[in-house]
N, C-alpha and C positions, 0 to 999 in steps of 0.2 A: 815514652814510647819512641823507638827509632823512627826516623823519617820514612824509611822504606815500608815499615809496617803500617804507618799511618796512610801512606799512599795506597797500599793494597786494600786497606779497609775502606777507603773512600771509593776506590774503583769497584769493590765488591758491593757496596751500598748502591752505587749507580746501577749496576747490572741487575740488582734485586728489586729496583723500583719499578712501578707499573709502566713507566714510559719506556723502559728497556725491553719489555716483552708484553705479550698478551695473556692475561690470566695469571693465576697463582702457580708458581713453579712446582710446589708440592703436588697439587692436583694433576699436573701434567705428567708427573714422573713417578707417582706413588705405586701403581699397580705392577706387581712382579709375580705373576701367577705361574705355578708349577702343578703338574699332575703326576701322580704315582699310581699306576694301574697294574694290579697283581692278580694273575690266575695261579692259584696254589695247587691245582690239580694237574694230573697227566693221565694218559691212556685214552683210547678211542671213546669209551662210553661216557667220558666227561667232556665231550664235544661242546656242550652248551656253555661250559665255563670259559672256554676259549672265545666263543661267540659273545658272551657277556662282556668280557674284557675288551675285545676289539670294537664292540659297539660303543662303549664309552670313549675309546681311543679316537674313533672317527668323530664323535660329538665334540670333544674339546679341541680337536684339530680344526674342525669346521669353524669353531668359534674364535679361532685366532691364536691359540697357544701353539708355538712352534715345536717341532720334534726335539730341538735342543733343550726344551723345558718340559718334556714328557719322558718319564721313565717307565718303560713297558717291560714287565716281567711275565713271561709265560713259557710253558714247556715246549711249545712250538712243535709238538709231535703229531698234531691233528692234520695239518695241510698235506703232508707227504706220507700219511699212514697208508699201509697197503690195503686197508679196508675202505679208504675214501674213493668212492666211484667218480669223484670229480677232483683229481689231484691238484694240489696247489691252491685250493680254495677253502674258505670258511664262510658259511652263510648263517644268518640269524632268523631266516624264515624259509618256508618250504617252496616258495616260488623262485628262489635263487635270483632275485633282482640285483643284489649287490654283493660282490665278492669282497668280504671284509679283509681278507688276506691278499691285498693287491701289491703292486710294485712299490707303493709309497709307504709301506709299513716298516718302521724301524724298531726292531726288538733289541732291547738293551741287555736283558738277562734272559738266557734261554737254557732249556734242559736242566741239568743238575745245578746250574747257577741259581735257580729259583729255590733258595733255601732260607731257613729262619735266620741263620747268621748273616747272609748277605742282605736280607731285608732290614735287619736291625742296624747293620753297618751303614746302609744307605740312609736311614733316617738320622742317625747320630753323626754321620760324616767321619766315622772311624775306619778309614780304608787303608790298605797297604799302599805304600808310596807309588807302586807301579799301576795302580788302578786308573784306567783312562777316564777322560772327562765325561763321556756319555754314560758312565756307570756311577756318576756322582750327583747328588742332589745339592746343587750350588745355590742354596737359598740364603736369605739374610733376614734381618728384622723387619723388612718391608714386604716379605713374601706371603702370599696366600697360597696354601697348598691343598689341592683336592686329592684325596686318597680313596681309590675304589679297590675293594678286595672281594674275591669270589672263590668258592670252593666248597669243601666239606668241613663241617665243624660241629661242636657240641657246646655244652654250657661253659662259657668263658675260655674257649680255645678253638683254634682252627688248624687243620692238618695241612702240612706242606708235602705234597707228592706222596702221601700215604705212608711216610716213614718217620716224620718228626712233627712236633706240635709247637705252635706259637700261642702263648696265653695272653689273656687280657692284661695281666700284670706286666708281662714283657713289653707290650705295646705302650702301656701307661708310663713305664719307666723310661722308654725311649723318647716319648713326647716330653717328659720332664727334662731330659738331657738337652733336647732341642730348644726348649724354652730357656734353659740356663745359658746355652750357647748363642741365644738370639738368632735362631735359625728359622723362625717363622713369625708372622704377625697373627694369622688366623689359619686354622685347619678345618677342613670339611671332610669328615670321615663317612664313607658310605660302604656298607657291607651287604652282599647278597649271598646268603648262606643260611643253613639251618641254625636256629637260635641266635641269629645274627646280633640282636640287641644286647645279648649278654657279653659280647666282645667289648662293648664300651662301658661296662659296669665299673671297671677299676680306674678309668681315666681320672686324673686329678689336676692336670695343668690347665691354666687359663687360656681362653681364646679358642676353644675347640667346640665345634658342632658335630654331632654324630647321628647318623640314621642307620638303623638295622632293618632288614627286610622282613624279619620275623621275630616274635617275642620268645621268651623262655618256654621250652617244651614244644615249640612250634617248628614246623619244617618249612623250607623254601622250595616250592615245587617248580618243575619244568612247565613250560607253557604248551608246547605242541611238538609232535614228532614229525620228522621228515622221513616218509616211508621209503623214499629212494635211497637215502643215506642209511636209514635204519636206526637212527638215534634221535633223541630230543635235541633241538638246536638252540634253545634259549630258555632262560628261567622267567617265571611270571613277573617278578619284580622288575627285572631289566626290560622286559617287553613293554610293560606299561610305563616305565620311566622314559623309554625312548619315544613313546607316543606323545609325551609332554615335551621332551627335550628337542625333538625334531622341529618344533615350532619356535624354539628359542633363538633369539638373535642377540648380538652384543648389547643392544639398547633395550632389551625386553624388561618389563617391570616385574617379572615373576620373582617371587621370594622363596626362601627356603621353606617357610611355613606353607605356602600355597603348593609347593612341590610335595610336601609330606601329606597334605590333605587330599592330594590328587588320587591317591591309591584307594581302591575299594577292597576292604578286607575279604569280602565274599568272593571276589575274583582271584585274589591272591591265596585264599585259604590260610591266611596268616594276618597278623596285625603289625605293620611297620611301626617302629618306635623312634621318636626324635628325642635326643638328649641335648638340652640347651642350658643347663644350670652353670656350666663352665664358661659360657659365652656372655659377654657383658652387654651385648645388644639384643634387641628383640628380633627373633627369627622372622617375624612378619614384616620387618623393615630391612632385612638383610637380603640383598639381591642374589639370585643364583649366579649371575654373571660375575659377581665378585670373586668367584672361585673357578667357574667353568669357561670364562672368556678372557681375552686379552685386549688391551686398548691399542696395542701396536706402537706405543710411544716409547722413545728411548729413555733409558735410565742412566744417570750420571752418579759417579761416586763422589760423595761430599768431602772426603778426606783421604789421606794416605792409608794404605793397609798397614797394620801394626808391624809386619815384618819389614816392609819398605821403610817405615819411619825409623825403626830401630837401626837399620843399616845406615840411614842418613845421619843419625845421631853418632854412631860409631865412627863414620868417616869424618864427621866434623871434629870429634874429639881427637882422632888421630892427627888430623891436619893441625889443630891447635897445639898438640903436644910436640909435633915436629917443628913447628914454628918457634916454640919456646926453647927447644933444645938447640936449634940453630943459632938463636940469639943469645944463648947463655954465656958464650965466651966474651961477648962485647957488652954484657949487661952493665959492667962497671963504668964504661965510658959513654953509654947512651942512656937516655931516660927510659923508664919502663914502658914497654910496648902495650898498647891497648887494642882490644879487638875492634875491627872495623864494624860499621853498621851492617854490612852484608852478613857478617857472622852473627850479629845480634838477632837477626831475623830468625835464624835457627829453624827448628822444626815448625814453630807456629807460623812463620812466614811461608814455609813450603805448603802448609795446610791451606792457608789463604790463597796461595797461588793455584792449587788444585781446584778449590771451590770457584775461584774467579774464572778459570777456563771453562768450567761447566756452565756457569751463569752466562758467559759470553756466547757459548754455543746456543743456548736457549734464546738469547737476545737476537742473535743473527737469524735463527729460524723464524722467530716471530716477526722481525722487521721485513723479511722478504716474503712472508705470507700475506702481508697487508697489501691491498691494492694501491693505497696512497700512503706515502710516508711524510709525516709532518717535518717541515724543514728545520724547525728549531730542535726537535728531538733528534734529527739526523746529525746536526752539528754537535749536540751533546754526546751522541754516540761516538762520533769521530774523536772528540776530546778524550772520552773514556778509553777508546782504542789506543790513542797515542800514549796515555798514561800506562796502559797495559804493556806496550812495547818497551817503554822506559823502565818499568818495573822488572820485566823479564830480563832485561840486560843487566840490571843491578843484582838481582837475586841469583840468576843462573850464571 
């Protein structure tokens, strides 16, 4: 093994040791939660579906998931509808305490953009090159994804804006592609619609928990009407879900199982169903906050992206080829040239370098978070930092 590679490994081992940081690195950086919230309806009489979606939007945002990791899809025709007696507002209760459609709501897909094609492209990541970042689900193998969908549906299908349908098979195949592409760690699917549980019938990929607000041949009913607006403003499942989720905090012990048993079928006039056979863990030991909340901790990339790595390999190959061509004329009079150690590091050395930078950042954060710093550990840290500087000069 070349000396530079050995030096990188030694420094990486130092920064991975307990003395270089506080706690396990994986536990500090593992959570990467995303939320996909979809209202599949449009038109004024579907006001409650917009309220359902925005209610979950405010819940996950309150629990720390940033807008950059929330994909919100809705027709957005309710707030400015000519029949809305309170323009620019959406409420989920008749007393109008909270305007869900406030100044801090970021809608990513609106109007006709809320389509079956765009929803499937979002899940699978198969976008046209011009698609902006806010319309992409930039998840990876460490991501927990919460998906909420509401609208009108039947047995194993849901309608999108009254003119196209998304089937349970379509969703299942999209999840399979996501699994093959390592686009998720766990998925929590929640649907509030008629015969909602049938939407999850065809799922077959691992790591998926799914809850439907109603069973086969059952309807999902609205909760109450706002007589001032003249429409129902929220569905029963979402109304009672919010009653539970409003008391949820990032450190709450509430589990997926306790969330499911919270609902009273007599109040819903339907029987919510939980599907957990694809999920390797017990729903009674799976926290709701694993999907609905964020730790607020930074995440670091452990290695180079495949594209970046390929470019570095190509550049290295071109450089070596150029070097060999330049020296071909004098090959007969000089001994054969050998690659230097800096070239021998190649891609593996660059990967170690990227990981080392991430470990160093965590070590710096942990060191300065402590009230007292052990003198011996500090000297070791300085030696490691000196080794890092020397290594960067050789590799780069």
